[in-house]
N, CA, C, O and CB atoms as a CASP TS submission, in Angstrom:
PFRMAT TS
TARGET T0000
AUTHOR 0000-0000-0000
METHOD Language model
MODEL 1
PARENT N/A
ATOM      1  N   UNK     1       0.359  -1.480  -0.307  1.00  0.00           N
ATOM      2  CA  UNK     1       0.238   0.176   0.403  1.00  0.00           C
ATOM      3  C   UNK     1       0.877   1.100   0.187  1.00  0.00           C
ATOM      4  O   UNK     1       1.916   1.030   0.843  1.00  0.00           O
ATOM      5  CB  UNK     1       0.414   0.367   1.603  1.00  0.00           C
ATOM      6  N   UNK     2       0.788   2.540  -0.783  1.00  0.00           N
ATOM      7  CA  UNK     2       1.196   2.791  -0.528  1.00  0.00           C
ATOM      8  C   UNK     2       0.160   5.049  -0.376  1.00  0.00           C
ATOM      9  O   UNK     2      -0.963   5.344  -0.786  1.00  0.00           O
ATOM     10  CB  UNK     2       2.302   1.903  -1.155  1.00  0.00           C
ATOM     11  N   UNK     3       1.100   5.914   0.265  1.00  0.00           N
ATOM     12  CA  UNK     3       0.657   6.719  -0.143  1.00  0.00           C
ATOM     13  C   UNK     3       0.602   7.629  -0.865  1.00  0.00           C
ATOM     14  O   UNK     3       1.466   7.749  -1.734  1.00  0.00           O
ATOM     15  CB  UNK     3       0.558   6.858   0.225  1.00  0.00           C
ATOM     16  N   UNK     4      -0.784   8.877  -0.695  1.00  0.00           N
ATOM     17  CA  UNK     4      -0.743   9.266  -1.841  1.00  0.00           C
ATOM     18  C   UNK     4      -0.176  10.803  -1.716  1.00  0.00           C
ATOM     19  O   UNK     4      -0.051  11.315  -0.603  1.00  0.00           O
ATOM     20  CB  UNK     4      -2.083   9.037  -2.469  1.00  0.00           C
ATOM     21  N   UNK     5       0.217  11.630  -3.123  1.00  0.00           N
ATOM     22  CA  UNK     5       0.368  12.511  -2.937  1.00  0.00           C
ATOM     23  C   UNK     5      -0.322  13.321  -1.814  1.00  0.00           C
ATOM     24  O   UNK     5       0.320  14.124  -1.136  1.00  0.00           O
ATOM     25  CB  UNK     5       0.338  12.747  -3.863  1.00  0.00           C
ATOM     26  N   UNK     6      -1.417  13.133  -1.664  1.00  0.00           N
ATOM     27  CA  UNK     6      -2.085  13.871  -0.379  1.00  0.00           C
ATOM     28  C   UNK     6      -2.333  13.221   0.633  1.00  0.00           C
ATOM     29  O   UNK     6      -3.264  13.315   1.432  1.00  0.00           O
ATOM     30  CB  UNK     6      -3.253  14.432  -0.556  1.00  0.00           C
ATOM     31  N   UNK     7      -1.017  12.192   0.566  1.00  0.00           N
ATOM     32  CA  UNK     7      -0.819  11.834   2.098  1.00  0.00           C
ATOM     33  C   UNK     7      -1.921  11.160   2.789  1.00  0.00           C
ATOM     34  O   UNK     7      -2.175  11.228   3.991  1.00  0.00           O
ATOM     35  CB  UNK     7      -0.569  13.060   2.901  1.00  0.00           C
ATOM     36  N   UNK     8      -2.439  10.611   2.039  1.00  0.00           N
ATOM     37  CA  UNK     8      -4.022   9.734   1.734  1.00  0.00           C
ATOM     38  C   UNK     8      -3.949   7.958   1.652  1.00  0.00           C
ATOM     39  O   UNK     8      -4.163   7.400   0.576  1.00  0.00           O
ATOM     40  CB  UNK     8      -4.687  10.286  -0.070  1.00  0.00           C
ATOM     41  N   UNK     9      -3.705   7.362   2.596  1.00  0.00           N
ATOM     42  CA  UNK     9      -4.149   5.826   2.324  1.00  0.00           C
ATOM     43  C   UNK     9      -5.156   5.252   2.346  1.00  0.00           C
ATOM     44  O   UNK     9      -6.048   5.620   3.110  1.00  0.00           O
ATOM     45  CB  UNK     9      -3.747   5.098   2.911  1.00  0.00           C
ATOM     46  N   UNK    10      -5.282   4.392   1.677  1.00  0.00           N
ATOM     47  CA  UNK    10      -7.191   2.580   1.767  1.00  0.00           C
ATOM     48  C   UNK    10      -7.407   1.688   2.890  1.00  0.00           C
ATOM     49  O   UNK    10      -7.157   0.485   2.830  1.00  0.00           O
ATOM     50  CB  UNK    10      -7.018   0.795   0.446  1.00  0.00           C
ATOM     51  N   UNK    11      -7.927   2.343   4.037  1.00  0.00           N
ATOM     52  CA  UNK    11      -7.991   1.428   5.083  1.00  0.00           C
ATOM     53  C   UNK    11      -8.436   0.487   4.377  1.00  0.00           C
ATOM     54  O   UNK    11      -9.534   0.795   3.913  1.00  0.00           O
ATOM     55  CB  UNK    11      -8.736   1.716   6.261  1.00  0.00           C
ATOM     56  N   UNK    12      -7.732  -1.610   3.754  1.00  0.00           N
ATOM     57  CA  UNK    12      -8.830  -2.081   3.395  1.00  0.00           C
ATOM     58  C   UNK    12     -10.087  -2.465   4.742  1.00  0.00           C
ATOM     59  O   UNK    12     -10.274  -2.151   5.917  1.00  0.00           O
ATOM     60  CB  UNK    12      -8.324  -3.264   2.563  1.00  0.00           C
ATOM     61  N   UNK    13     -10.622  -3.177   3.872  1.00  0.00           N
ATOM     62  CA  UNK    13     -12.297  -3.355   4.422  1.00  0.00           C
ATOM     63  C   UNK    13     -12.275  -4.231   5.004  1.00  0.00           C
ATOM     64  O   UNK    13     -13.193  -4.221   5.824  1.00  0.00           O
ATOM     65  CB  UNK    13     -13.481  -3.556   3.563  1.00  0.00           C
ATOM     66  N   UNK    14     -11.375  -5.515   5.077  1.00  0.00           N
ATOM     67  CA  UNK    14     -11.943  -6.163   6.198  1.00  0.00           C
ATOM     68  C   UNK    14     -11.076  -5.085   7.926  1.00  0.00           C
ATOM     69  O   UNK    14     -11.474  -5.005   9.088  1.00  0.00           O
ATOM     70  CB  UNK    14     -11.378  -8.252   5.929  1.00  0.00           C
ATOM     71  N   UNK    15      -9.946  -4.530   7.281  1.00  0.00           N
ATOM     72  CA  UNK    15      -9.651  -3.906   8.654  1.00  0.00           C
ATOM     73  C   UNK    15     -11.143  -2.899   9.246  1.00  0.00           C
ATOM     74  O   UNK    15     -11.645  -2.918  10.369  1.00  0.00           O
ATOM     75  CB  UNK    15      -8.087  -2.800   8.397  1.00  0.00           C
ATOM     76  N   UNK    16     -11.508  -2.187   8.188  1.00  0.00           N
ATOM     77  CA  UNK    16     -12.707  -1.105   8.591  1.00  0.00           C
ATOM     78  C   UNK    16     -13.919  -1.483   8.914  1.00  0.00           C
ATOM     79  O   UNK    16     -14.837  -0.716   9.203  1.00  0.00           O
ATOM     80  CB  UNK    16     -13.025  -0.228   7.618  1.00  0.00           C
ATOM     81  N   UNK    17     -13.984  -3.026   8.867  1.00  0.00           N
ATOM     82  CA  UNK    17     -15.567  -4.010   8.926  1.00  0.00           C
ATOM     83  C   UNK    17     -15.137  -4.696  10.642  1.00  0.00           C
ATOM     84  O   UNK    17     -15.906  -4.601  11.599  1.00  0.00           O
ATOM     85  CB  UNK    17     -15.737  -5.796   7.153  1.00  0.00           C
ATOM     86  N   UNK    18     -13.807  -5.341  10.698  1.00  0.00           N
ATOM     87  CA  UNK    18     -13.629  -5.781  12.142  1.00  0.00           C
ATOM     88  C   UNK    18     -13.159  -4.435  13.038  1.00  0.00           C
ATOM     89  O   UNK    18     -12.423  -4.554  14.018  1.00  0.00           O
ATOM     90  CB  UNK    18     -12.420  -7.059  12.216  1.00  0.00           C
ATOM     91  N   UNK    19     -13.697  -3.094  12.558  1.00  0.00           N
ATOM     92  CA  UNK    19     -13.023  -2.240  14.070  1.00  0.00           C
ATOM     93  C   UNK    19     -14.049  -1.162  13.895  1.00  0.00           C
ATOM     94  O   UNK    19     -14.007  -0.041  14.402  1.00  0.00           O
ATOM     95  CB  UNK    19     -11.048  -1.502  14.090  1.00  0.00           C
ATOM     96  N   UNK    20     -15.043  -1.686  13.052  1.00  0.00           N
ATOM     97  CA  UNK    20     -16.345  -0.563  12.857  1.00  0.00           C
ATOM     98  C   UNK    20     -15.749   0.550  12.245  1.00  0.00           C
ATOM     99  O   UNK    20     -15.503   1.404  13.096  1.00  0.00           O
ATOM    100  CB  UNK    20     -17.134   0.006  14.312  1.00  0.00           C
ATOM    101  N   UNK    21     -15.498   0.804  11.388  1.00  0.00           N
ATOM    102  CA  UNK    21     -14.618   1.710  11.150  1.00  0.00           C
ATOM    103  C   UNK    21     -15.120   2.656   9.330  1.00  0.00           C
ATOM    104  O   UNK    21     -14.534   2.649   8.248  1.00  0.00           O
ATOM    105  CB  UNK    21     -13.018   0.712  11.249  1.00  0.00           C
ATOM    106  N   UNK    22     -16.502   3.381   9.810  1.00  0.00           N
ATOM    107  CA  UNK    22     -17.671   3.762   8.777  1.00  0.00           C
ATOM    108  C   UNK    22     -17.162   5.076   8.018  1.00  0.00           C
ATOM    109  O   UNK    22     -16.578   5.919   8.700  1.00  0.00           O
ATOM    110  CB  UNK    22     -19.233   4.090   9.609  1.00  0.00           C
ATOM    111  N   UNK    23     -17.313   5.261   6.906  1.00  0.00           N
ATOM    112  CA  UNK    23     -17.527   7.515   6.277  1.00  0.00           C
ATOM    113  C   UNK    23     -17.654   7.788   7.878  1.00  0.00           C
ATOM    114  O   UNK    23     -17.973   7.064   8.821  1.00  0.00           O
ATOM    115  CB  UNK    23     -19.782   8.402   4.922  1.00  0.00           C
ATOM    116  N   UNK    24     -17.405   8.651   7.807  1.00  0.00           N
ATOM    117  CA  UNK    24     -17.629   9.732   8.575  1.00  0.00           C
ATOM    118  C   UNK    24     -16.389   9.548  10.165  1.00  0.00           C
ATOM    119  O   UNK    24     -15.721  10.442  10.684  1.00  0.00           O
ATOM    120  CB  UNK    24     -19.510   9.684   8.908  1.00  0.00           C
ATOM    121  N   UNK    25     -16.458   8.389  10.474  1.00  0.00           N
ATOM    122  CA  UNK    25     -15.516   7.969  11.817  1.00  0.00           C
ATOM    123  C   UNK    25     -15.056   9.351  11.344  1.00  0.00           C
ATOM    124  O   UNK    25     -15.148  10.056  10.339  1.00  0.00           O
ATOM    125  CB  UNK    25     -14.264   6.365  11.965  1.00  0.00           C
ATOM    126  N   UNK    26     -14.306   9.401  13.044  1.00  0.00           N
ATOM    127  CA  UNK    26     -12.709  10.521  13.431  1.00  0.00           C
ATOM    128  C   UNK    26     -11.551   9.422  13.863  1.00  0.00           C
ATOM    129  O   UNK    26     -11.603   8.787  14.916  1.00  0.00           O
ATOM    130  CB  UNK    26     -12.959  11.891  15.195  1.00  0.00           C
ATOM    131  N   UNK    27     -10.549   9.306  12.930  1.00  0.00           N
ATOM    132  CA  UNK    27      -9.567   9.012  13.400  1.00  0.00           C
ATOM    133  C   UNK    27      -7.936   9.409  13.638  1.00  0.00           C
ATOM    134  O   UNK    27      -7.494  10.385  13.031  1.00  0.00           O
ATOM    135  CB  UNK    27      -9.741   8.319  13.032  1.00  0.00           C
ATOM    136  N   UNK    28      -6.848   8.447  14.743  1.00  0.00           N
ATOM    137  CA  UNK    28      -5.852   9.468  14.458  1.00  0.00           C
ATOM    138  C   UNK    28      -4.871   8.317  14.918  1.00  0.00           C
ATOM    139  O   UNK    28      -4.938   7.225  15.482  1.00  0.00           O
ATOM    140  CB  UNK    28      -5.900  11.101  15.298  1.00  0.00           C
ATOM    141  N   UNK    29      -3.529   9.508  14.142  1.00  0.00           N
ATOM    142  CA  UNK    29      -2.331   9.123  13.855  1.00  0.00           C
ATOM    143  C   UNK    29      -1.682   9.203  15.679  1.00  0.00           C
ATOM    144  O   UNK    29      -1.662  10.147  16.468  1.00  0.00           O
ATOM    145  CB  UNK    29      -1.605  10.244  12.504  1.00  0.00           C
ATOM    146  N   UNK    30      -1.260   7.892  15.805  1.00  0.00           N
ATOM    147  CA  UNK    30      -0.071   8.002  17.037  1.00  0.00           C
ATOM    148  C   UNK    30       0.867   7.493  17.238  1.00  0.00           C
ATOM    149  O   UNK    30       0.747   6.277  17.385  1.00  0.00           O
ATOM    150  CB  UNK    30      -0.280   7.806  18.041  1.00  0.00           C
ATOM    151  N   UNK    31       2.028   7.964  17.340  1.00  0.00           N
ATOM    152  CA  UNK    31       3.089   7.732  17.164  1.00  0.00           C
ATOM    153  C   UNK    31       3.867   7.037  18.537  1.00  0.00           C
ATOM    154  O   UNK    31       4.273   7.807  19.407  1.00  0.00           O
ATOM    155  CB  UNK    31       3.528   8.905  16.646  1.00  0.00           C
ATOM    156  N   UNK    32       4.037   5.717  18.681  1.00  0.00           N
ATOM    157  CA  UNK    32       4.046   4.638  20.050  1.00  0.00           C
ATOM    158  C   UNK    32       5.916   3.716  19.347  1.00  0.00           C
ATOM    159  O   UNK    32       6.210   3.226  18.257  1.00  0.00           O
ATOM    160  CB  UNK    32       1.862   3.028  20.038  1.00  0.00           C
ATOM    161  N   UNK    33       6.391   3.821  20.130  1.00  0.00           N
ATOM    162  CA  UNK    33       8.196   2.659  20.233  1.00  0.00           C
ATOM    163  C   UNK    33       7.972   2.787  18.937  1.00  0.00           C
ATOM    164  O   UNK    33       7.373   1.824  18.460  1.00  0.00           O
ATOM    165  CB  UNK    33       8.473   0.581  21.008  1.00  0.00           C
ATOM    166  N   UNK    34       8.389   4.100  17.790  1.00  0.00           N
ATOM    167  CA  UNK    34       9.314   3.456  16.445  1.00  0.00           C
ATOM    168  C   UNK    34       8.215   3.565  15.957  1.00  0.00           C
ATOM    169  O   UNK    34       8.232   4.218  14.914  1.00  0.00           O
ATOM    170  CB  UNK    34      10.165   1.906  16.299  1.00  0.00           C
ATOM    171  N   UNK    35       6.952   3.091  16.357  1.00  0.00           N
ATOM    172  CA  UNK    35       5.089   2.431  14.603  1.00  0.00           C
ATOM    173  C   UNK    35       5.145   4.332  14.987  1.00  0.00           C
ATOM    174  O   UNK    35       5.788   5.199  15.579  1.00  0.00           O
ATOM    175  CB  UNK    35       2.205   0.670  15.443  1.00  0.00           C
ATOM    176  N   UNK    36       3.445   3.981  13.772  1.00  0.00           N
ATOM    177  CA  UNK    36       2.656   4.889  13.772  1.00  0.00           C
ATOM    178  C   UNK    36       1.576   4.054  14.095  1.00  0.00           C
ATOM    179  O   UNK    36       1.946   3.035  13.511  1.00  0.00           O
ATOM    180  CB  UNK    36       2.620   5.708  12.642  1.00  0.00           C
ATOM    181  N   UNK    37       0.210   3.684  14.753  1.00  0.00           N
ATOM    182  CA  UNK    37      -0.477   3.146  14.868  1.00  0.00           C
ATOM    183  C   UNK    37      -1.649   4.498  14.332  1.00  0.00           C
ATOM    184  O   UNK    37      -1.359   5.692  14.254  1.00  0.00           O
ATOM    185  CB  UNK    37      -0.311   2.404  16.133  1.00  0.00           C
ATOM    186  N   UNK    38      -3.245   3.743  13.957  1.00  0.00           N
ATOM    187  CA  UNK    38      -4.496   4.151  13.762  1.00  0.00           C
ATOM    188  C   UNK    38      -5.041   3.775  14.424  1.00  0.00           C
ATOM    189  O   UNK    38      -5.142   2.549  14.384  1.00  0.00           O
ATOM    190  CB  UNK    38      -5.026   4.042  12.890  1.00  0.00           C
ATOM    191  N   UNK    39      -5.721   4.448  15.412  1.00  0.00           N
ATOM    192  CA  UNK    39      -6.813   4.106  15.985  1.00  0.00           C
ATOM    193  C   UNK    39      -7.860   4.637  16.371  1.00  0.00           C
ATOM    194  O   UNK    39      -7.498   5.307  17.338  1.00  0.00           O
ATOM    195  CB  UNK    39      -6.613   3.729  16.649  1.00  0.00           C
ATOM    196  N   UNK    40      -9.251   4.814  16.202  1.00  0.00           N
ATOM    197  CA  UNK    40     -10.744   5.369  16.002  1.00  0.00           C
ATOM    198  C   UNK    40     -10.640   6.088  17.254  1.00  0.00           C
ATOM    199  O   UNK    40     -10.414   5.369  18.227  1.00  0.00           O
ATOM    200  CB  UNK    40     -12.138   4.220  15.870  1.00  0.00           C
ATOM    201  N   UNK    41     -10.759   7.444  17.487  1.00  0.00           N
ATOM    202  CA  UNK    41     -10.499   8.670  18.412  1.00  0.00           C
ATOM    203  C   UNK    41     -11.328   8.330  18.977  1.00  0.00           C
ATOM    204  O   UNK    41     -12.337   7.880  18.434  1.00  0.00           O
ATOM    205  CB  UNK    41     -10.489  10.082  18.091  1.00  0.00           C
ATOM    206  N   UNK    42     -11.138   8.460  20.646  1.00  0.00           N
ATOM    207  CA  UNK    42     -12.858   8.067  22.042  1.00  0.00           C
ATOM    208  C   UNK    42     -13.237   9.261  21.965  1.00  0.00           C
ATOM    209  O   UNK    42     -12.450  10.207  21.942  1.00  0.00           O
ATOM    210  CB  UNK    42     -12.676   7.583  24.159  1.00  0.00           C
ATOM    211  N   UNK    43     -14.202   9.343  21.928  1.00  0.00           N
ATOM    212  CA  UNK    43     -15.374   9.953  22.148  1.00  0.00           C
ATOM    213  C   UNK    43     -15.197  10.330  24.305  1.00  0.00           C
ATOM    214  O   UNK    43     -14.887   9.541  25.197  1.00  0.00           O
ATOM    215  CB  UNK    43     -16.854   8.599  21.428  1.00  0.00           C
ATOM    216  N   UNK    44     -15.526  11.687  24.373  1.00  0.00           N
ATOM    217  CA  UNK    44     -15.053  11.614  26.129  1.00  0.00           C
ATOM    218  C   UNK    44     -16.499  12.592  26.308  1.00  0.00           C
ATOM    219  O   UNK    44     -16.916  13.702  25.978  1.00  0.00           O
ATOM    220  CB  UNK    44     -12.994  12.573  26.821  1.00  0.00           C
ATOM    221  N   UNK    45     -16.928  11.408  27.041  1.00  0.00           N
ATOM    222  CA  UNK    45     -18.114  11.781  27.308  1.00  0.00           C
ATOM    223  C   UNK    45     -18.599  13.096  28.430  1.00  0.00           C
ATOM    224  O   UNK    45     -18.163  13.000  29.577  1.00  0.00           O
ATOM    225  CB  UNK    45     -18.565  10.582  27.657  1.00  0.00           C
ATOM    226  N   UNK    46     -19.549  14.381  28.067  1.00  0.00           N
ATOM    227  CA  UNK    46     -19.251  15.443  28.236  1.00  0.00           C
ATOM    228  C   UNK    46     -20.890  15.790  28.614  1.00  0.00           C
ATOM    229  O   UNK    46     -21.789  15.790  27.774  1.00  0.00           O
ATOM    230  CB  UNK    46     -18.396  16.085  27.053  1.00  0.00           C
ATOM    231  N   UNK    47     -21.104  16.149  30.381  1.00  0.00           N
ATOM    232  CA  UNK    47     -22.588  16.321  30.592  1.00  0.00           C
ATOM    233  C   UNK    47     -23.171  16.871  29.915  1.00  0.00           C
ATOM    234  O   UNK    47     -24.149  16.538  29.245  1.00  0.00           O
ATOM    235  CB  UNK    47     -22.981  16.780  31.494  1.00  0.00           C
ATOM    236  N   UNK    48     -22.357  18.288  30.047  1.00  0.00           N
ATOM    237  CA  UNK    48     -22.734  19.609  28.949  1.00  0.00           C
ATOM    238  C   UNK    48     -22.783  19.217  28.183  1.00  0.00           C
ATOM    239  O   UNK    48     -23.935  18.794  28.292  1.00  0.00           O
ATOM    240  CB  UNK    48     -22.082  20.709  28.615  1.00  0.00           C
ATOM    241  N   UNK    49     -22.487  18.911  27.303  1.00  0.00           N
ATOM    242  CA  UNK    49     -22.183  18.664  25.686  1.00  0.00           C
ATOM    243  C   UNK    49     -23.520  17.741  25.911  1.00  0.00           C
ATOM    244  O   UNK    49     -24.606  18.280  25.695  1.00  0.00           O
ATOM    245  CB  UNK    49     -20.384  17.803  25.002  1.00  0.00           C
ATOM    246  N   UNK    50     -23.493  16.600  26.265  1.00  0.00           N
ATOM    247  CA  UNK    50     -24.956  15.669  26.622  1.00  0.00           C
ATOM    248  C   UNK    50     -26.163  16.099  26.217  1.00  0.00           C
ATOM    249  O   UNK    50     -26.790  15.819  25.196  1.00  0.00           O
ATOM    250  CB  UNK    50     -25.265  15.505  28.065  1.00  0.00           C
ATOM    251  N   UNK    51     -26.486  16.964  27.318  1.00  0.00           N
ATOM    252  CA  UNK    51     -27.140  18.193  27.808  1.00  0.00           C
ATOM    253  C   UNK    51     -28.338  18.618  26.641  1.00  0.00           C
ATOM    254  O   UNK    51     -29.505  18.545  26.256  1.00  0.00           O
ATOM    255  CB  UNK    51     -25.907  19.447  28.022  1.00  0.00           C
ATOM    256  N   UNK    52     -26.654  19.235  26.409  1.00  0.00           N
ATOM    257  CA  UNK    52     -26.750  20.581  25.337  1.00  0.00           C
ATOM    258  C   UNK    52     -27.875  19.894  24.216  1.00  0.00           C
ATOM    259  O   UNK    52     -29.006  20.251  23.885  1.00  0.00           O
ATOM    260  CB  UNK    52     -24.888  21.079  24.414  1.00  0.00           C
ATOM    261  N   UNK    53     -26.842  18.510  23.715  1.00  0.00           N
ATOM    262  CA  UNK    53     -27.997  17.626  22.436  1.00  0.00           C
ATOM    263  C   UNK    53     -29.039  17.277  22.411  1.00  0.00           C
ATOM    264  O   UNK    53     -29.788  17.054  21.460  1.00  0.00           O
ATOM    265  CB  UNK    53     -27.842  16.553  22.024  1.00  0.00           C
ATOM    266  N   UNK    54     -29.250  17.157  24.047  1.00  0.00           N
ATOM    267  CA  UNK    54     -31.262  16.759  24.305  1.00  0.00           C
ATOM    268  C   UNK    54     -31.497  17.645  24.241  1.00  0.00           C
ATOM    269  O   UNK    54     -32.353  17.835  23.377  1.00  0.00           O
ATOM    270  CB  UNK    54     -32.159  16.163  25.580  1.00  0.00           C
ATOM    271  N   UNK    55     -31.167  18.535  24.774  1.00  0.00           N
ATOM    272  CA  UNK    55     -32.368  19.550  25.027  1.00  0.00           C
ATOM    273  C   UNK    55     -32.355  20.436  23.605  1.00  0.00           C
ATOM    274  O   UNK    55     -33.342  21.166  23.697  1.00  0.00           O
ATOM    275  CB  UNK    55     -32.085  20.641  26.567  1.00  0.00           C
ATOM    276  N   UNK    56     -31.908  20.613  22.760  1.00  0.00           N
ATOM    277  CA  UNK    56     -32.142  21.168  21.776  1.00  0.00           C
ATOM    278  C   UNK    56     -33.339  20.786  20.827  1.00  0.00           C
ATOM    279  O   UNK    56     -33.523  21.577  19.901  1.00  0.00           O
ATOM    280  CB  UNK    56     -31.101  21.133  21.291  1.00  0.00           C
ATOM    281  N   UNK    57     -33.837  20.145  20.874  1.00  0.00           N
ATOM    282  CA  UNK    57     -34.445  20.227  20.168  1.00  0.00           C
ATOM    283  C   UNK    57     -34.600  18.599  18.805  1.00  0.00           C
ATOM    284  O   UNK    57     -35.607  18.177  18.237  1.00  0.00           O
ATOM    285  CB  UNK    57     -33.973  21.573  19.920  1.00  0.00           C
ATOM    286  N   UNK    58     -33.575  18.253  18.749  1.00  0.00           N
ATOM    287  CA  UNK    58     -33.319  16.881  18.579  1.00  0.00           C
ATOM    288  C   UNK    58     -34.106  15.389  18.945  1.00  0.00           C
ATOM    289  O   UNK    58     -33.704  14.490  19.682  1.00  0.00           O
ATOM    290  CB  UNK    58     -32.307  16.885  19.136  1.00  0.00           C
ATOM    291  N   UNK    59     -35.490  15.480  18.079  1.00  0.00           N
ATOM    292  CA  UNK    59     -35.791  14.071  18.432  1.00  0.00           C
ATOM    293  C   UNK    59     -35.571  12.773  17.868  1.00  0.00           C
ATOM    294  O   UNK    59     -35.693  12.627  16.652  1.00  0.00           O
ATOM    295  CB  UNK    59     -36.812  14.027  18.528  1.00  0.00           C
ATOM    296  N   UNK    60     -35.311  11.973  18.489  1.00  0.00           N
ATOM    297  CA  UNK    60     -35.428  10.833  18.178  1.00  0.00           C
ATOM    298  C   UNK    60     -36.737   9.468  17.735  1.00  0.00           C
ATOM    299  O   UNK    60     -36.938   8.422  18.352  1.00  0.00           O
ATOM    300  CB  UNK    60     -34.835  10.717  19.017  1.00  0.00           C
ATOM    301  N   UNK    61     -37.390   9.938  16.569  1.00  0.00           N
ATOM    302  CA  UNK    61     -38.657   9.727  16.678  1.00  0.00           C
ATOM    303  C   UNK    61     -39.454   9.606  18.152  1.00  0.00           C
ATOM    304  O   UNK    61     -40.684   9.635  18.099  1.00  0.00           O
ATOM    305  CB  UNK    61     -38.773   8.635  15.952  1.00  0.00           C
ATOM    306  N   UNK    62     -38.970   9.505  19.137  1.00  0.00           N
ATOM    307  CA  UNK    62     -40.651   9.142  20.904  1.00  0.00           C
ATOM    308  C   UNK    62     -41.605  10.564  20.108  1.00  0.00           C
ATOM    309  O   UNK    62     -42.731  10.248  19.723  1.00  0.00           O
ATOM    310  CB  UNK    62     -39.794   9.929  23.934  1.00  0.00           C
ATOM    311  N   UNK    63     -41.220  11.891  19.900  1.00  0.00           N
ATOM    312  CA  UNK    63     -42.288  12.806  19.243  1.00  0.00           C
ATOM    313  C   UNK    63     -42.721  13.017  18.354  1.00  0.00           C
ATOM    314  O   UNK    63     -42.242  12.436  17.381  1.00  0.00           O
ATOM    315  CB  UNK    63     -42.268  13.598  19.250  1.00  0.00           C
ATOM    316  N   UNK    64     -43.670  13.792  18.167  1.00  0.00           N
ATOM    317  CA  UNK    64     -43.786  15.020  17.523  1.00  0.00           C
ATOM    318  C   UNK    64     -43.694  15.830  16.740  1.00  0.00           C
ATOM    319  O   UNK    64     -43.516  15.165  15.720  1.00  0.00           O
ATOM    320  CB  UNK    64     -43.644  15.367  17.701  1.00  0.00           C
ATOM    321  N   UNK    65     -43.685  16.764  16.478  1.00  0.00           N
ATOM    322  CA  UNK    65     -43.835  18.563  16.460  1.00  0.00           C
ATOM    323  C   UNK    65     -45.257  18.723  17.439  1.00  0.00           C
ATOM    324  O   UNK    65     -45.429  18.943  18.638  1.00  0.00           O
ATOM    325  CB  UNK    65     -44.178  19.398  14.444  1.00  0.00           C
ATOM    326  N   UNK    66     -45.978  18.541  16.517  1.00  0.00           N
ATOM    327  CA  UNK    66     -47.433  19.099  17.186  1.00  0.00           C
ATOM    328  C   UNK    66     -47.026  18.411  19.444  1.00  0.00           C
ATOM    329  O   UNK    66     -47.052  19.333  20.259  1.00  0.00           O
ATOM    330  CB  UNK    66     -49.482  17.715  15.895  1.00  0.00           C
ATOM    331  N   UNK    67     -46.816  17.362  19.853  1.00  0.00           N
ATOM    332  CA  UNK    67     -46.440  17.286  20.388  1.00  0.00           C
ATOM    333  C   UNK    67     -45.776  17.914  21.566  1.00  0.00           C
ATOM    334  O   UNK    67     -46.149  18.113  22.723  1.00  0.00           O
ATOM    335  CB  UNK    67     -46.337  16.954  19.887  1.00  0.00           C
ATOM    336  N   UNK    68     -44.393  18.230  20.745  1.00  0.00           N
ATOM    337  CA  UNK    68     -43.904  18.945  21.384  1.00  0.00           C
ATOM    338  C   UNK    68     -44.363  20.578  21.676  1.00  0.00           C
ATOM    339  O   UNK    68     -44.079  21.210  22.693  1.00  0.00           O
ATOM    340  CB  UNK    68     -42.891  18.722  20.933  1.00  0.00           C
ATOM    341  N   UNK    69     -45.072  21.036  20.617  1.00  0.00           N
ATOM    342  CA  UNK    69     -45.198  22.506  20.598  1.00  0.00           C
ATOM    343  C   UNK    69     -46.544  22.458  21.971  1.00  0.00           C
ATOM    344  O   UNK    69     -46.881  23.433  22.642  1.00  0.00           O
ATOM    345  CB  UNK    69     -45.717  23.252  18.687  1.00  0.00           C
ATOM    346  N   UNK    70     -47.126  21.004  22.091  1.00  0.00           N
ATOM    347  CA  UNK    70     -47.940  21.379  23.906  1.00  0.00           C
ATOM    348  C   UNK    70     -47.855  21.499  24.738  1.00  0.00           C
ATOM    349  O   UNK    70     -48.455  22.126  25.612  1.00  0.00           O
ATOM    350  CB  UNK    70     -48.502  21.042  24.563  1.00  0.00           C
ATOM    351  N   UNK    71     -46.773  20.696  24.654  1.00  0.00           N
ATOM    352  CA  UNK    71     -45.922  20.328  26.268  1.00  0.00           C
ATOM    353  C   UNK    71     -45.038  22.053  25.803  1.00  0.00           C
ATOM    354  O   UNK    71     -45.303  22.965  26.587  1.00  0.00           O
ATOM    355  CB  UNK    71     -44.393  18.124  26.391  1.00  0.00           C
ATOM    356  N   UNK    72     -44.463  22.266  25.092  1.00  0.00           N
ATOM    357  CA  UNK    72     -43.558  24.414  25.415  1.00  0.00           C
ATOM    358  C   UNK    72     -45.313  25.479  25.699  1.00  0.00           C
ATOM    359  O   UNK    72     -45.449  26.355  26.553  1.00  0.00           O
ATOM    360  CB  UNK    72     -42.248  25.539  22.686  1.00  0.00           C
ATOM    361  N   UNK    73     -46.550  24.955  24.560  1.00  0.00           N
ATOM    362  CA  UNK    73     -47.234  25.466  25.338  1.00  0.00           C
ATOM    363  C   UNK    73     -48.220  25.571  26.931  1.00  0.00           C
ATOM    364  O   UNK    73     -48.979  26.511  27.168  1.00  0.00           O
ATOM    365  CB  UNK    73     -47.517  25.512  24.666  1.00  0.00           C
ATOM    366  N   UNK    74     -48.059  24.768  27.577  1.00  0.00           N
ATOM    367  CA  UNK    74     -48.337  24.292  28.869  1.00  0.00           C
ATOM    368  C   UNK    74     -49.252  23.225  28.801  1.00  0.00           C
ATOM    369  O   UNK    74     -49.631  22.507  29.726  1.00  0.00           O
ATOM    370  CB  UNK    74     -48.823  25.298  29.720  1.00  0.00           C
ATOM    371  N   UNK    75     -49.713  23.178  27.063  1.00  0.00           N
ATOM    372  CA  UNK    75     -51.285  22.207  26.429  1.00  0.00           C
ATOM    373  C   UNK    75     -51.498  20.406  27.316  1.00  0.00           C
ATOM    374  O   UNK    75     -50.368  20.115  27.709  1.00  0.00           O
ATOM    375  CB  UNK    75     -50.896  21.739  24.058  1.00  0.00           C
ATOM    376  N   UNK    76     -52.179  19.620  27.575  1.00  0.00           N
ATOM    377  CA  UNK    76     -51.787  18.757  28.016  1.00  0.00           C
ATOM    378  C   UNK    76     -52.341  17.724  26.915  1.00  0.00           C
ATOM    379  O   UNK    76     -52.110  16.520  27.027  1.00  0.00           O
ATOM    380  CB  UNK    76     -52.084  18.717  29.376  1.00  0.00           C
TER
END
């Protein structure tokens, strides 16, 4: 495998499949004991970020816009 002129490499499908590396997965290169290691970035759990994400109106199919509007208006 060669690095392209843009510094890109292709991660072989068996490796992507084994480690769940899908398009959009954040990865990082780490220098360790004279080697370069590619690994998926660990996502830090930030309680404030989680609260903001949950409270910004992101609905994951649990409710409808009409129900949300009723809640914000204080209707039952």
